[in-house]
C-alpha positions, 0 to 999 in steps of 0.5 A: 091656693093651699087649703091648709091654714097657717095653724095646720102648717105650723103644727105640721112643721113642729111635728116634723122637727126632731125636737119636742116643743111645749108651751107651758105657763109659769107653773108648768101646765102644758098649753100646747105641744107638738109631740111627747118626748116619750113617743109611745105615749098617746095621752093628750098632754094639754092641761097636764103639768110637764114636771109630772112627766119627768123623772122624780129627780128632775122635777124640782130642776124644772120648777126652779128653772121656771122660777128663774126664767119668769123672773130674769127672762133668761134661758135655762136648761138641764139634762135628765134621763128617763127610760135609759134615754138622755134628754136636754130640756131648755126653757125660753121665755116668750116675750109679752107673755107669761108663758114659756117655750120648752124644747126637749131634745133627745141627746142619747147619741150625743151622750154616747159620743161624749161617754166614748170620748171620756173613755178614750180620754181616760185610756189616753191618760192611762197610756200616757202614764204607762209610757211616761208621756206628758202634754203641754200647751203654750199660750202665745198671747198670755205667755202661759204654759199649761201642762198635764199631771203626767208632764209634772211627774216627768219633770218632778214639779210639785203641784204648787209650783207654777210652770212658766217660761223661765222654768221651761227654758232653764230646765233644758240642758245648756248643750241643746238649749239654743237648738231647742229655742230655734226649733220652737220658733221654727214651729211658728212658721212650719207649724210643727217641730220634733226634737230630742234633748236633755233636761234637769228636773226640778229635783236636779235629775237628768232626763232625756226627752223627745218633744213634739209640738204643733202650732194652733192657728186662728181664722187668719192663720196666725199662731195662737198657741203651741200644743205638744207632748213630751216622751220620757226616753231616759230608760231607752237612752240608757239601754241604747248606751248599754248596747253601745258599750256592749257593741264597742267591747265586742268590736274591740274583742274581735281586734284583741288577738291582732292587738296582742300580736301587735304588742308581742312583736315590738316586745320581742324586738326589745327583748332581743336588744336587751339580750344583746346588751347583756351579752356585750356587757359581759364580754366588755365589748359594749361601746358608748355608740352601741349603747346609745344605738340600742337604747334609741331602738328600744325607746322607739319600739317602746313608743310603738307599744305606747301608741297602741296601748294609748289608742286602745285606751282611748277607744275602749274607755267608757263614754261620757257626755262630759268628754265633749272636746275639740279634736282633730278628725284625722287623729280620731281615725288614726287612733282607730286604724292603729288597732286594726293594722295588724289584723288587716296585715295578717289577712293581706288587706291593704288599707289606703289612709293617705287622704287623712291630711286635714285641719278639720276638727270636731266638737264631739266625744272622740270615743263615740266617733272612734266607735263608728269607724271601728264598726265600719272597719270591722264590717269591711274586714268581714266582707272582704277577707275571703276575696282575692282583691282586698283593700279599704280606703278612707277618704275625707272631704271637708266643706265649710260646715261639715266633713264627709268621711267615706269608708269604702272597700273592695266588696261588690256593694250592698243590694238596694233592697237592704239599704234601709234594713241594714241600718236597723237595730239587730239586723245582720247579714253575718252568720249567727254568732259573728255579729250583734246586729247593732253596729250600724244602728248604733253608729248611725245614732252616734252620728245623729247625736252630733248633728251628722248622719250615716248613709250608704253611698249608692253611686259607688260600685263598691261597698261605701259607707258615708259618715257626715259630721259638722266641723268645728273650725274654732278650737281653744287654741285658735281658728282653722282657715283655708290658708292655715291656722291662726293662733288664738293670741292673734285673734282679737275680734271677728272684725279683725278677721275680716279686715 
């Protein structure tokens, strides 16, 4: 049987608590205490007034709190600092007694953590401001959107304007609105979404943003809110577009010599026929049949020049998002090939483009898609022009949802360790001054912009790049089906197609 009585056990227990326990009356006089919160003090505190042990700035807090505790029988607490340490003081009424239990806890470590958290939060918001990063939370139950100051600045929303569902959805551009809503709804199931899109700010400016969101769930695993961030990528997008334009003009510049030669040849033919007509007309030996024959040849040669100039105009003009249209995939590739034909011919490179017969259409900007193939053809030219066997093949494979375009050449392939690097910006295997290192990176970005991708076909023994793009079988003039083309005037409804 223990020789320690209950009082000794209780005091032993209290002395081993980290908290400092005091029993005081409603005036603050100490009746009992476990240990003083200032450990270096050995003075007996019984009959001392606890408020006299506190810093002057906190003495009135204790007196006021004691009055509230004794009248309302509720718990009160406050924080104070003494000798560079931080404490929390809690007052708890003792039932059926005029005394109050006082618990003082050293919260210095907790205070440091809080200070560090606030400092980190301040740094985070400083970084957010620097990098144009805004934060938001969507409350699913109350349909309320809470957003940070930085997000309002990105959207240029005045402080007095409420950010609600209608504004949020209507700010997203029409082209990406449906896809954004789909991604947002998928977040409820997958728990995460990431999406790049355009918006129209409150002041009607266009901006390009990257949105990231994560679902917050309750204890049952049901989503209660979605928290996320918005990164303003407008400046980066403009820079990419400028680089894209530079790379495009560099590619066309490399073709310039052969294009000039391509135009000079038919011009020489026209000049020759014109001189013949001039000579025959002087000798008065020009028959109507000869005149018609030469006129037809001149017209045919002129159309050849026109085709070259038209193709150059299509590929070289400045790209604009408003240029989105339904256009034949084959026509885009053919226009690009016209610019390369003479260059390949002079170098003895055979181009097999006999697999371009397809009804597939793309809803896209043809100028940007042309740039993908111009880059790939230029790369093939540089890679195989010194080889004995020189050929390039373009193969189109069309499915119900997407088209796969392979550009392969007689090269021996790209080492596996370079497959990822070669698609990165500014990486090039070409000699200094011969390439910008942007072509493949920009081509990949363009493909992704329209829901496709650019990859290296690892199964091909030769060098083979594969461009995948979604097809659009619906055109303003009708619908392409496996059996042929149905003009729009014969299309009444979806039901009539299935009947």
